[in-house]
N, CA, C and O atoms as a GROMACS GRO file, in nm:
protein
  588
    1MET      N    1   0.113  -0.099   0.005
    1MET     CA    2   0.014   0.019  -0.044
    1MET      C    3   0.086   0.150  -0.022
    1MET      O    4   0.165   0.166   0.071
    2GLN      N    5   0.067   0.209  -0.078
    2GLN     CA    6   0.153   0.290  -0.123
    2GLN      C    7   0.053   0.440  -0.087
    2GLN      O    8  -0.067   0.417  -0.096
    3LEU      N    9   0.101   0.634  -0.035
    3LEU     CA   10   0.074   0.657  -0.025
    3LEU      C   11  -0.074   0.728  -0.130
    3LEU      O   12  -0.175   0.777  -0.080
    4HIS      N   13  -0.059   0.719  -0.220
    4HIS     CA   14  -0.110   0.742  -0.311
    4HIS      C   15  -0.283   0.691  -0.346
    4HIS      O   16  -0.376   0.760  -0.389
    5ASN      N   17  -0.281   0.519  -0.300
    5ASN     CA   18  -0.396   0.453  -0.270
    5ASN      C   19  -0.514   0.448  -0.165
    5ASN      O   20  -0.609   0.371  -0.164
    6LEU      N   21  -0.470   0.590  -0.043
    6LEU     CA   22  -0.499   0.539   0.068
    6LEU      C   23  -0.592   0.659   0.054
    6LEU      O   24  -0.549   0.767   0.014
    7LYS      N   25  -0.734   0.639   0.092
    7LYS     CA   26  -0.900   0.700   0.051
    7LYS      C   27  -0.941   0.738   0.215
    7LYS      O   28  -0.894   0.704   0.324
    8LYS      N   29  -1.040   0.816   0.178
    8LYS     CA   30  -1.092   0.855   0.359
    8LYS      C   31  -1.232   0.767   0.339
    8LYS      O   32  -1.264   0.717   0.231
    9ASN      N   33  -1.321   0.756   0.475
    9ASN     CA   34  -1.370   0.716   0.542
    9ASN      C   35  -1.514   0.759   0.511
    9ASN      O   36  -1.612   0.690   0.487
   10ARG      N   37  -1.504   0.845   0.516
   10ARG     CA   38  -1.590   0.971   0.540
   10ARG      C   39  -1.581   1.081   0.436
   10ARG      O   40  -1.473   1.140   0.423
   11ALA      N   41  -1.715   1.124   0.338
   11ALA     CA   42  -1.669   1.258   0.230
   11ALA      C   43  -1.666   1.355   0.330
   11ALA      O   44  -1.713   1.351   0.444
   12ASN      N   45  -1.583   1.473   0.254
   12ASN     CA   46  -1.579   1.582   0.343
   12ASN      C   47  -1.707   1.682   0.348
   12ASN      O   48  -1.775   1.723   0.253
   13LYS      N   49  -1.716   1.703   0.451
   13LYS     CA   50  -1.802   1.800   0.481
   13LYS      C   51  -1.776   1.920   0.445
   13LYS      O   52  -1.675   1.990   0.451
   14ARG      N   53  -1.969   1.942   0.373
   14ARG     CA   54  -2.013   2.101   0.326
   14ARG      C   55  -1.968   2.184   0.463
   14ARG      O   56  -1.931   2.121   0.562
   15LYS      N   57  -1.971   2.320   0.464
   15LYS     CA   58  -1.991   2.392   0.527
   15LYS      C   59  -2.203   2.418   0.479
   15LYS      O   60  -2.260   2.424   0.370
   16THR      N   61  -2.256   2.426   0.618
   16THR     CA   62  -2.342   2.437   0.602
   16THR      C   63  -2.430   2.630   0.584
   16THR      O   64  -2.413   2.733   0.648
   17ARG      N   65  -2.505   2.602   0.488
   17ARG     CA   66  -2.566   2.763   0.466
   17ARG      C   67  -2.632   2.875   0.599
   17ARG      O   68  -2.702   2.834   0.692
   18VAL      N   69  -2.608   2.955   0.589
   18VAL     CA   70  -2.631   3.038   0.717
   18VAL      C   71  -2.711   3.085   0.612
   18VAL      O   72  -2.685   3.056   0.496
   19GLY      N   73  -2.839   3.179   0.652
   19GLY     CA   74  -2.981   3.234   0.575
   19GLY      C   75  -2.927   3.366   0.552
   19GLY      O   76  -3.002   3.463   0.554
   20ARG      N   77  -2.843   3.373   0.538
   20ARG     CA   78  -2.851   3.581   0.471
   20ARG      C   79  -2.840   3.604   0.314
   20ARG      O   80  -2.766   3.685   0.259
   21GLY      N   81  -2.913   3.532   0.264
   21GLY     CA   82  -2.896   3.552   0.135
   21GLY      C   83  -2.840   3.471   0.018
   21GLY      O   84  -2.834   3.484  -0.104
   22GLY      N   85  -2.797   3.365   0.126
   22GLY     CA   86  -2.736   3.265   0.003
   22GLY      C   87  -2.593   3.308  -0.058
   22GLY      O   88  -2.513   3.389  -0.011
   23ALA      N   89  -2.581   3.228  -0.186
   23ALA     CA   90  -2.473   3.292  -0.270
   23ALA      C   91  -2.458   3.312  -0.358
   23ALA      O   92  -2.386   3.258  -0.443
   24LYS      N   93  -2.511   3.380  -0.360
   24LYS     CA   94  -2.534   3.456  -0.483
   24LYS      C   95  -2.423   3.608  -0.510
   24LYS      O   96  -2.388   3.650  -0.620
   25GLY      N   97  -2.381   3.673  -0.359
   25GLY     CA   98  -2.286   3.714  -0.355
   25GLY      C   99  -2.333   3.878  -0.386
   25GLY      O  100  -2.432   3.899  -0.457
   26LYS      N  101  -2.262   3.981  -0.333
   26LYS     CA  102  -2.283   4.144  -0.354
   26LYS      C  103  -2.416   4.116  -0.240
   26LYS      O  104  -2.431   4.059  -0.131
   27THR      N  105  -2.497   4.193  -0.336
   27THR     CA  106  -2.635   4.206  -0.267
   27THR      C  107  -2.762   4.056  -0.219
   27THR      O  108  -2.883   4.080  -0.215
   28SER      N  109  -2.731   3.978  -0.203
   28SER     CA  110  -2.774   3.831  -0.251
   28SER      C  111  -2.904   3.825  -0.306
   28SER      O  112  -2.992   3.758  -0.252
   29GLY      N  113  -2.923   3.892  -0.409
   29GLY     CA  114  -3.077   3.924  -0.438
   29GLY      C  115  -3.146   4.001  -0.403
   29GLY      O  116  -3.248   4.028  -0.466
   30ARG      N  117  -3.105   4.077  -0.264
   30ARG     CA  118  -3.198   4.191  -0.241
   30ARG      C  119  -3.203   4.316  -0.297
   30ARG      O  120  -3.237   4.398  -0.211
   31GLY      N  121  -3.188   4.361  -0.390
   31GLY     CA  122  -3.140   4.499  -0.381
   31GLY      C  123  -3.066   4.574  -0.395
   31GLY      O  124  -2.977   4.582  -0.479
   32THR      N  125  -3.101   4.660  -0.288
   32THR     CA  126  -3.008   4.735  -0.218
   32THR      C  127  -2.976   4.752  -0.132
   32THR      O  128  -2.961   4.656  -0.057
   33LYS      N  129  -2.931   4.944  -0.066
   33LYS     CA  130  -2.978   4.920   0.081
   33LYS      C  131  -3.114   4.961   0.103
   33LYS      O  132  -3.212   4.994   0.036
   34GLY      N  133  -3.065   4.940   0.268
   34GLY     CA  134  -3.251   4.997   0.338
   34GLY      C  135  -3.354   4.930   0.393
   34GLY      O  136  -3.346   4.904   0.513
   35GLN      N  137  -3.438   4.900   0.340
   35GLN     CA  138  -3.513   4.915   0.461
   35GLN      C  139  -3.535   4.748   0.399
   35GLN      O  140  -3.549   4.642   0.461
   36ASN      N  141  -3.533   4.775   0.256
   36ASN     CA  142  -3.565   4.609   0.165
   36ASN      C  143  -3.459   4.571   0.158
   36ASN      O  144  -3.466   4.495   0.061
   37ALA      N  145  -3.319   4.568   0.205
   37ALA     CA  146  -3.230   4.485   0.187
   37ALA      C  147  -3.196   4.382   0.342
   37ALA      O  148  -3.101   4.305   0.361
   38ARG      N  149  -3.332   4.424   0.448
   38ARG     CA  150  -3.326   4.394   0.570
   38ARG      C  151  -3.355   4.240   0.590
   38ARG      O  152  -3.352   4.196   0.475
   39ALA      N  153  -3.387   4.111   0.694
   39ALA     CA  154  -3.423   4.050   0.692
   39ALA      C  155  -3.568   4.091   0.723
   39ALA      O  156  -3.590   4.206   0.761
   40GLY      N  157  -3.660   4.008   0.709
   40GLY     CA  158  -3.788   4.031   0.738
   40GLY      C  159  -3.886   4.172   0.664
   40GLY      O  160  -3.999   4.213   0.690
   41ARG      N  161  -3.844   4.189   0.625
   41ARG     CA  162  -3.872   4.348   0.551
   41ARG      C  163  -4.038   4.362   0.595
   41ARG      O  164  -4.111   4.266   0.620
   42LYS      N  165  -4.056   4.428   0.596
   42LYS     CA  166  -4.266   4.430   0.608
   42LYS      C  167  -4.206   4.617   0.612
   42LYS      O  168  -4.164   4.702   0.690
   43LYS      N  169  -4.250   4.590   0.436
   43LYS     CA  170  -4.294   4.795   0.459
   43LYS      C  171  -4.450   4.846   0.475
   43LYS      O  172  -4.543   4.808   0.404
   44ARG      N  173  -4.454   4.902   0.539
   44ARG     CA  174  -4.650   4.896   0.537
   44ARG      C  175  -4.681   4.978   0.402
   44ARG      O  176  -4.594   5.018   0.325
   45PRO      N  177  -4.758   4.988   0.394
   45PRO     CA  178  -4.850   5.049   0.259
   45PRO      C  179  -4.852   5.180   0.264
   45PRO      O  180  -4.817   5.211   0.378
   46GLU      N  181  -4.873   5.270   0.205
   46GLU     CA  182  -4.851   5.366   0.179
   46GLU      C  183  -5.036   5.489   0.213
   46GLU      O  184  -5.061   5.600   0.259
   47MET      N  185  -5.102   5.388   0.163
   47MET     CA  186  -5.237   5.435   0.170
   47MET      C  187  -5.289   5.338   0.310
   47MET      O  188  -5.400   5.286   0.322
   48ARG      N  189  -5.200   5.334   0.384
   48ARG     CA  190  -5.298   5.259   0.527
   48ARG      C  191  -5.198   5.423   0.630
   48ARG      O  192  -5.260   5.509   0.692
   49ASP      N  193  -5.103   5.420   0.622
   49ASP     CA  194  -5.057   5.528   0.681
   49ASP      C  195  -5.123   5.673   0.659
   49ASP      O  196  -5.088   5.756   0.743
   50ILE      N  197  -5.238   5.729   0.530
   50ILE     CA  198  -5.271   5.787   0.473
   50ILE      C  199  -5.423   5.772   0.594
   50ILE      O  200  -5.463   5.857   0.673
   51ILE      N  201  -5.464   5.671   0.576
   51ILE     CA  202  -5.604   5.597   0.633
   51ILE      C  203  -5.571   5.647   0.796
   51ILE      O  204  -5.649   5.732   0.839
   52LYS      N  205  -5.439   5.592   0.909
   52LYS     CA  206  -5.454   5.622   1.023
   52LYS      C  207  -5.458   5.730   1.029
   52LYS      O  208  -5.497   5.768   1.139
   53ARG      N  209  -5.429   5.837   0.936
   53ARG     CA  210  -5.392   6.005   1.038
   53ARG      C  211  -5.528   6.068   1.018
   53ARG      O  212  -5.559   6.182   1.050
   54ILE      N  213  -5.635   5.936   0.935
   54ILE     CA  214  -5.774   6.075   0.893
   54ILE      C  215  -5.895   5.991   1.032
   54ILE      O  216  -5.948   5.885   1.063
   55PRO      N  217  -5.874   6.194   1.090
   55PRO     CA  218  -5.971   6.103   1.281
   55PRO      C  219  -6.106   6.041   1.222
   55PRO      O  220  -6.153   6.101   1.124
   56LYS      N  221  -6.168   5.938   1.265
   56LYS     CA  222  -6.201   5.870   1.286
   56LYS      C  223  -6.329   5.896   1.385
   56LYS      O  224  -6.312   5.920   1.504
   57LEU      N  225  -6.476   5.888   1.318
   57LEU     CA  226  -6.558   5.879   1.458
   57LEU      C  227  -6.580   5.741   1.503
   57LEU      O  228  -6.628   5.649   1.436
   58ARG      N  229  -6.538   5.736   1.626
   58ARG     CA  230  -6.533   5.620   1.725
   58ARG      C  231  -6.683   5.551   1.721
   58ARG      O  232  -6.768   5.639   1.708
   59GLY      N  233  -6.730   5.439   1.727
   59GLY     CA  234  -6.868   5.393   1.811
   59GLY      C  235  -6.960   5.416   1.638
   59GLY      O  236  -7.070   5.470   1.647
   60ARG      N  237  -6.932   5.392   1.549
   60ARG     CA  238  -6.990   5.429   1.467
   60ARG      C  239  -7.047   5.266   1.405
   60ARG      O  240  -7.159   5.244   1.359
   61GLY      N  241  -6.917   5.149   1.424
   61GLY     CA  242  -6.918   5.059   1.299
   61GLY      C  243  -6.965   5.088   1.184
   61GLY      O  244  -6.957   5.187   1.110
   62LYS      N  245  -7.035   4.953   1.175
   62LYS     CA  246  -7.120   4.974   1.060
   62LYS      C  247  -7.143   5.018   0.949
   62LYS      O  248  -7.108   5.012   0.831
   63ASN      N  249  -7.249   5.091   1.055
   63ASN     CA  250  -7.353   5.188   1.050
   63ASN      C  251  -7.318   5.360   1.016
   63ASN      O  252  -7.404   5.448   1.023
   64SER      N  253  -7.158   5.386   0.974
   64SER     CA  254  -7.081   5.469   1.022
   64SER      C  255  -7.149   5.637   0.917
   64SER      O  256  -7.154   5.756   0.951
   65LEU      N  257  -7.200   5.547   0.754
   65LEU     CA  258  -7.281   5.655   0.702
   65LEU      C  259  -7.429   5.697   0.689
   65LEU      O  260  -7.479   5.792   0.630
   66LYS      N  261  -7.475   5.618   0.748
   66LYS     CA  262  -7.621   5.600   0.828
   66LYS      C  263  -7.638   5.755   0.852
   66LYS      O  264  -7.528   5.811   0.853
   67SER      N  265  -7.746   5.840   0.874
   67SER     CA  266  -7.813   5.921   0.943
   67SER      C  267  -7.850   5.835   1.096
   67SER      O  268  -7.886   5.720   1.122
   68ARG      N  269  -7.809   6.002   1.205
   68ARG     CA  270  -7.833   5.961   1.311
   68ARG      C  271  -8.010   5.992   1.325
   68ARG      O  272  -8.092   5.925   1.388
   69HIS      N  273  -8.030   6.100   1.255
   69HIS     CA  274  -8.170   6.101   1.239
   69HIS      C  275  -8.262   6.063   1.184
   69HIS      O  276  -8.254   6.036   1.064
   70LEU      N  277  -8.429   6.042   1.284
   70LEU     CA  278  -8.515   5.915   1.183
   70LEU      C  279  -8.545   6.004   1.048
   70LEU      O  280  -8.546   6.125   1.028
   71ASP      N  281  -8.565   5.898   0.970
   71ASP     CA  282  -8.656   5.938   0.876
   71ASP      C  283  -8.781   6.007   0.874
   71ASP      O  284  -8.855   5.943   0.948
   72LYS      N  285  -8.836   6.093   0.832
   72LYS     CA  286  -8.962   6.154   0.784
   72LYS      C  287  -9.086   6.096   0.719
   72LYS      O  288  -9.105   6.070   0.601
   73VAL      N  289  -9.146   6.086   0.796
   73VAL     CA  290  -9.343   5.957   0.766
   73VAL      C  291  -9.414   6.104   0.741
   73VAL      O  292  -9.446   6.212   0.792
   74VAL      N  293  -9.412   6.010   0.605
   74VAL     CA  294  -9.477   6.086   0.424
   74VAL      C  295  -9.654   6.071   0.474
   74VAL      O  296  -9.723   5.969   0.467
   75ILE      N  297  -9.686   6.180   0.515
   75ILE     CA  298  -9.831   6.138   0.499
   75ILE      C  299  -9.870   6.259   0.419
   75ILE      O  300  -9.838   6.378   0.423
   76SER      N  301 -10.018   6.126   0.282
   76SER     CA  302 -10.076   6.258   0.268
   76SER      C  303 -10.174   6.293   0.259
   76SER      O  304 -10.231   6.236   0.352
   77LEU      N  305 -10.299   6.393   0.172
   77LEU     CA  306 -10.369   6.478   0.193
   77LEU      C  307 -10.485   6.380   0.217
   77LEU      O  308 -10.561   6.383   0.315
   78ALA      N  309 -10.489   6.283   0.107
   78ALA     CA  310 -10.617   6.224   0.138
   78ALA      C  311 -10.627   6.090   0.264
   78ALA      O  312 -10.711   6.003   0.288
   79SER      N  313 -10.493   6.128   0.325
   79SER     CA  314 -10.519   6.037   0.443
   79SER      C  315 -10.583   6.172   0.557
   79SER      O  316 -10.652   6.155   0.658
   80LEU      N  317 -10.540   6.287   0.506
   80LEU     CA  318 -10.575   6.354   0.681
   80LEU      C  319 -10.729   6.371   0.590
   80LEU      O  320 -10.812   6.427   0.661
   81GLU      N  321 -10.785   6.333   0.446
   81GLU     CA  322 -10.927   6.377   0.387
   81GLU      C  323 -10.999   6.292   0.543
   81GLU      O  324 -11.046   6.337   0.647
   82ARG      N  325 -10.979   6.176   0.500
   82ARG     CA  326 -11.034   6.007   0.541
   82ARG      C  327 -11.007   6.032   0.711
   82ARG      O  328 -11.084   5.967   0.782
   83ASN      N  329 -10.930   6.098   0.769
   83ASN     CA  330 -10.946   6.053   0.940
   83ASN      C  331 -10.902   6.158   1.071
   83ASN      O  332 -10.866   6.127   1.185
   84PHE      N  333 -10.920   6.296   1.005
   84PHE     CA  334 -10.960   6.439   0.993
   84PHE      C  335 -11.095   6.502   0.965
   84PHE      O  336 -11.128   6.501   0.846
   85SER      N  337 -11.213   6.579   1.088
   85SER     CA  338 -11.290   6.623   0.938
   85SER      C  339 -11.281   6.795   1.032
   85SER      O  340 -11.222   6.852   1.124
   86ASN      N  341 -11.395   6.816   0.920
   86ASN     CA  342 -11.355   6.972   0.942
   86ASN      C  343 -11.363   7.061   1.031
   86ASN      O  344 -11.465   7.085   1.096
   87GLY      N  345 -11.221   7.137   1.046
   87GLY     CA  346 -11.200   7.258   1.139
   87GLY      C  347 -11.075   7.223   1.260
   87GLY      O  348 -11.017   7.298   1.338
   88ASP      N  349 -11.057   7.000   1.224
   88ASP     CA  350 -10.961   6.944   1.314
   88ASP      C  351 -10.824   7.056   1.336
   88ASP      O  352 -10.779   7.142   1.260
   89VAL      N  353 -10.793   7.025   1.436
   89VAL     CA  354 -10.616   7.089   1.409
   89VAL      C  355 -10.535   6.936   1.384
   89VAL      O  356 -10.580   6.833   1.436
   90VAL      N  357 -10.403   6.935   1.295
   90VAL     CA  358 -10.373   6.818   1.300
   90VAL      C  359 -10.204   6.875   1.342
   90VAL      O  360 -10.140   6.977   1.317
   91SER      N  361 -10.182   6.763   1.411
   91SER     CA  362 -10.054   6.797   1.486
   91SER      C  363  -9.935   6.647   1.531
   91SER      O  364 -10.003   6.556   1.579
   92SER      N  365  -9.837   6.623   1.526
   92SER     CA  366  -9.785   6.452   1.553
   92SER      C  367  -9.861   6.427   1.661
   92SER      O  368  -9.922   6.322   1.638
   93SER      N  369  -9.903   6.489   1.820
   93SER     CA  370 -10.006   6.421   1.960
   93SER      C  371 -10.103   6.359   1.847
   93SER      O  372 -10.089   6.237   1.834
   94SER      N  373 -10.202   6.422   1.759
   94SER     CA  374 -10.335   6.389   1.733
   94SER      C  375 -10.305   6.280   1.615
   94SER      O  376 -10.389   6.198   1.580
   95LEU      N  377 -10.176   6.289   1.560
   95LEU     CA  378 -10.163   6.210   1.396
   95LEU      C  379 -10.152   6.022   1.533
   95LEU      O  380 -10.179   5.915   1.479
   96LEU      N  381 -10.113   6.022   1.688
   96LEU     CA  382 -10.068   5.976   1.713
   96LEU      C  383 -10.136   5.853   1.751
   96LEU      O  384 -10.116   5.732   1.737
   97GLU      N  385 -10.282   5.982   1.841
   97GLU     CA  386 -10.387   5.982   1.863
   97GLU      C  387 -10.498   5.866   1.801
   97GLU      O  388 -10.559   5.773   1.853
   98LYS      N  389 -10.489   5.942   1.603
   98LYS     CA  390 -10.590   5.818   1.546
   98LYS      C  391 -10.499   5.741   1.497
   98LYS      O  392 -10.524   5.698   1.385
   99LYS      N  393 -10.350   5.692   1.568
   99LYS     CA  394 -10.305   5.550   1.483
   99LYS      C  395 -10.239   5.576   1.344
   99LYS      O  396 -10.241   5.474   1.276
  100ILE      N  397 -10.193   5.663   1.295
  100ILE     CA  398 -10.148   5.741   1.151
  100ILE      C  399 -10.018   5.706   1.111
  100ILE      O  400  -9.972   5.662   1.005
  101ILE      N  401  -9.940   5.753   1.283
  101ILE     CA  402  -9.814   5.741   1.263
  101ILE      C  403  -9.798   5.702   1.377
  101ILE      O  404  -9.878   5.731   1.467
  102SER      N  405  -9.671   5.616   1.398
  102SER     CA  406  -9.656   5.532   1.523
  102SER      C  407  -9.527   5.586   1.620
  102SER      O  408  -9.458   5.672   1.565
  103THR      N  409  -9.481   5.542   1.767
  103THR     CA  410  -9.382   5.602   1.784
  103THR      C  411  -9.224   5.473   1.715
  103THR      O  412  -9.246   5.357   1.680
  104ILE      N  413  -9.109   5.526   1.714
  104ILE     CA  414  -9.057   5.475   1.715
  104ILE      C  415  -8.938   5.399   1.781
  104ILE      O  416  -8.839   5.464   1.746
  105SER      N  417  -8.917   5.347   1.820
  105SER     CA  418  -8.820   5.317   1.950
  105SER      C  419  -8.843   5.399   2.050
  105SER      O  420  -8.740   5.424   2.113
  106GLY      N  421  -8.977   5.471   2.108
  106GLY     CA  422  -9.019   5.533   2.175
  106GLY      C  423  -9.037   5.650   2.138
  106GLY      O  424  -9.135   5.696   2.197
  107LYS      N  425  -8.956   5.778   2.015
  107LYS     CA  426  -8.928   5.893   1.922
  107LYS      C  427  -9.074   5.888   1.870
  107LYS      O  428  -9.125   5.780   1.839
  108VAL      N  429  -9.146   6.012   1.862
  108VAL     CA  430  -9.222   6.047   1.794
  108VAL      C  431  -9.161   6.104   1.662
  108VAL      O  432  -9.081   6.197   1.655
  109PRO      N  433  -9.226   6.014   1.534
  109PRO     CA  434  -9.122   6.057   1.391
  109PRO      C  435  -9.170   6.152   1.346
  109PRO      O  436  -9.289   6.175   1.329
  110ARG      N  437  -9.007   6.266   1.306
  110ARG     CA  438  -9.110   6.357   1.236
  110ARG      C  439  -9.166   6.328   1.104
  110ARG      O  440  -9.115   6.238   1.037
  111VAL      N  441  -9.339   6.443   1.030
  111VAL     CA  442  -9.395   6.391   0.971
  111VAL      C  443  -9.375   6.548   0.878
  111VAL      O  444  -9.355   6.664   0.912
  112LYS      N  445  -9.396   6.470   0.730
  112LYS     CA  446  -9.435   6.577   0.617
  112LYS      C  447  -9.572   6.544   0.526
  112LYS      O  448  -9.621   6.443   0.474
  113ILE      N  449  -9.602   6.669   0.535
  113ILE     CA  450  -9.725   6.669   0.427
  113ILE      C  451  -9.755   6.646   0.296
  113ILE      O  452  -9.797   6.748   0.242
  114LEU      N  453  -9.750   6.519   0.200
  114LEU     CA  454  -9.733   6.527   0.101
  114LEU      C  455  -9.870   6.583   0.008
  114LEU      O  456  -9.972   6.564   0.074
  115ALA      N  457  -9.896   6.636  -0.108
  115ALA     CA  458 -10.024   6.687  -0.207
  115ALA      C  459 -10.114   6.575  -0.320
  115ALA      O  460 -10.196   6.592  -0.410
  116THR      N  461 -10.026   6.421  -0.242
  116THR     CA  462 -10.056   6.357  -0.300
  116THR      C  463 -10.247   6.299  -0.246
  116THR      O  464 -10.258   6.276  -0.126
  117GLY      N  465 -10.385   6.280  -0.336
  117GLY     CA  466 -10.533   6.308  -0.258
  117GLY      C  467 -10.510   6.411  -0.281
  117GLY      O  468 -10.420   6.489  -0.313
  118GLU      N  469 -10.676   6.396  -0.247
  118GLU     CA  470 -10.756   6.539  -0.190
  118GLU      C  471 -10.804   6.617  -0.133
  118GLU      O  472 -10.868   6.524  -0.083
  119LEU      N  473 -10.846   6.712  -0.080
  119LEU     CA  474 -10.862   6.796   0.051
  119LEU      C  475 -10.931   6.827   0.044
  119LEU      O  476 -10.917   6.897  -0.056
  120LYS      N  477 -11.070   6.842   0.091
  120LYS     CA  478 -11.195   6.889   0.120
  120LYS      C  479 -11.242   7.007   0.256
  120LYS      O  480 -11.317   7.104   0.266
  121LYS      N  481 -11.158   6.939   0.337
  121LYS     CA  482 -11.204   7.066   0.467
  121LYS      C  483 -11.099   7.119   0.504
  121LYS      O  484 -10.986   7.099   0.459
  122LYS      N  485 -11.155   7.235   0.642
  122LYS     CA  486 -11.003   7.337   0.628
  122LYS      C  487 -10.929   7.305   0.730
  122LYS      O  488 -10.956   7.358   0.838
  123LEU      N  489 -10.830   7.221   0.723
  123LEU     CA  490 -10.782   7.216   0.863
  123LEU      C  491 -10.620   7.318   0.866
  123LEU      O  492 -10.546   7.363   0.779
  124THR      N  493 -10.622   7.318   1.002
  124THR     CA  494 -10.464   7.362   1.093
  124THR      C  495 -10.386   7.292   1.127
  124THR      O  496 -10.400   7.224   1.228
  125ILE      N  497 -10.256   7.290   1.032
  125ILE     CA  498 -10.134   7.216   1.084
  125ILE      C  499 -10.066   7.270   1.146
  125ILE      O  500  -9.995   7.356   1.093
  126LYS      N  501 -10.056   7.244   1.284
  126LYS     CA  502  -9.902   7.297   1.331
  126LYS      C  503  -9.817   7.207   1.408
  126LYS      O  504  -9.856   7.098   1.452
  127GLY      N  505  -9.671   7.269   1.426
  127GLY     CA  506  -9.560   7.161   1.404
  127GLY      C  507  -9.566   7.041   1.306
  127GLY      O  508  -9.558   6.924   1.344
  128LEU      N  509  -9.578   7.072   1.201
  128LEU     CA  510  -9.501   6.968   1.090
  128LEU      C  511  -9.483   7.032   0.986
  128LEU      O  512  -9.539   7.136   0.949
  129ASP      N  513  -9.410   6.974   0.940
  129ASP     CA  514  -9.326   7.001   0.746
  129ASP      C  515  -9.411   7.003   0.658
  129ASP      O  516  -9.477   6.900   0.667
  130VAL      N  517  -9.463   7.097   0.534
  130VAL     CA  518  -9.542   7.029   0.435
  130VAL      C  519  -9.490   7.082   0.308
  130VAL      O  520  -9.437   7.193   0.302
  131SER      N  521  -9.502   7.023   0.229
  131SER     CA  522  -9.476   7.056   0.100
  131SER      C  523  -9.537   7.167   0.063
  131SER      O  524  -9.631   7.224   0.118
  132SER      N  525  -9.451   7.210  -0.084
  132SER     CA  526  -9.487   7.348  -0.124
  132SER      C  527  -9.658   7.308  -0.221
  132SER      O  528  -9.755   7.384  -0.218
  133GLY      N  529  -9.655   7.228  -0.267
  133GLY     CA  530  -9.770   7.170  -0.316
  133GLY      C  531  -9.887   7.182  -0.178
  133GLY      O  532  -9.956   7.281  -0.154
  134ALA      N  533  -9.886   7.071  -0.110
  134ALA     CA  534 -10.013   7.047   0.026
  134ALA      C  535 -10.038   7.188   0.093
  134ALA      O  536 -10.128   7.199   0.177
  135SER      N  537  -9.968   7.284   0.060
  135SER     CA  538  -9.950   7.406   0.219
  135SER      C  539 -10.067   7.508   0.108
  135SER      O  540 -10.150   7.588   0.151
  136LYS      N  541 -10.040   7.471  -0.055
  136LYS     CA  542 -10.116   7.568  -0.158
  136LYS      C  543 -10.239   7.516  -0.137
  136LYS      O  544 -10.335   7.585  -0.170
  137ALA      N  545 -10.253   7.430  -0.098
  137ALA     CA  546 -10.391   7.269  -0.113
  137ALA      C  547 -10.469   7.353  -0.018
  137ALA      O  548 -10.581   7.398  -0.041
  138ILE      N  549 -10.367   7.380   0.146
  138ILE     CA  550 -10.456   7.379   0.241
  138ILE      C  551 -10.485   7.503   0.290
  138ILE      O  552 -10.555   7.512   0.391
  139VAL      N  553 -10.438   7.610   0.229
  139VAL     CA  554 -10.445   7.727   0.291
  139VAL      C  555 -10.567   7.806   0.134
  139VAL      O  556 -10.640   7.903   0.153
  140ALA      N  557 -10.556   7.737   0.002
  140ALA     CA  558 -10.674   7.717  -0.041
  140ALA      C  559 -10.801   7.707   0.024
  140ALA      O  560 -10.877   7.801   0.002
  141LEU      N  561 -10.860   7.579   0.130
  141LEU     CA  562 -10.939   7.580   0.120
  141LEU      C  563 -11.002   7.649   0.269
  141LEU      O  564 -11.110   7.626   0.324
  142GLY      N  565 -10.866   7.759   0.317
  142GLY     CA  566 -10.936   7.890   0.427
  142GLY      C  567 -10.836   7.756   0.581
  142GLY      O  568 -10.870   7.736   0.697
  143GLY      N  569 -10.716   7.699   0.501
  143GLY     CA  570 -10.707   7.597   0.691
  143GLY      C  571 -10.572   7.705   0.691
  143GLY      O  572 -10.534   7.786   0.607
  144ASN      N  573 -10.532   7.677   0.792
  144ASN     CA  574 -10.348   7.752   0.800
  144ASN      C  575 -10.271   7.702   0.842
  144ASN      O  576 -10.321   7.637   0.934
  145ILE      N  577 -10.082   7.669   0.836
  145ILE     CA  578 -10.017   7.622   0.867
  145ILE      C  579  -9.917   7.678   0.968
  145ILE      O  580  -9.838   7.768   0.936
  146GLU      N  581  -9.920   7.631   1.073
  146GLU     CA  582  -9.833   7.711   1.184
  146GLU      C  583  -9.690   7.620   1.242
  146GLU      O  584  -9.694   7.498   1.230
  147LYS      N  585  -9.574   7.680   1.300
  147LYS     CA  586  -9.488   7.598   1.266
  147LYS      C  587  -9.502   7.622   1.464
  147LYS      O  588  -9.429   7.558   1.539
   0.00000   0.00000   0.00000
């Protein structure tokens, strides 16, 4: 046996690679300097920062675009003709008594009278919103509208 005939029992051990970009060299596929070249590079989207700076209305949740005010309940002149007699006063309380409107979670809703249908009676409207067409019809019959 001569020196050039000798062989190792085991193969050469390779160096274990450490996860710092591998063997590609220079920037190791990470571009250039700065935050992008660092491990775990988590750049925040620019739009998120803009959204974070905007002041929020807290406590509105998914109903943020919903109005806090109740919608107006619409009543026609025809329903006033059916439910009221000549010379009556029409107000939110009288509408509640005659069950034309009902309370919404304990609150009396705002009411607006529209000019649909015909009115043949003289009525006094107190504290209700009235459309221009309905007000013309009420005043033409001798009724009046009080705010």
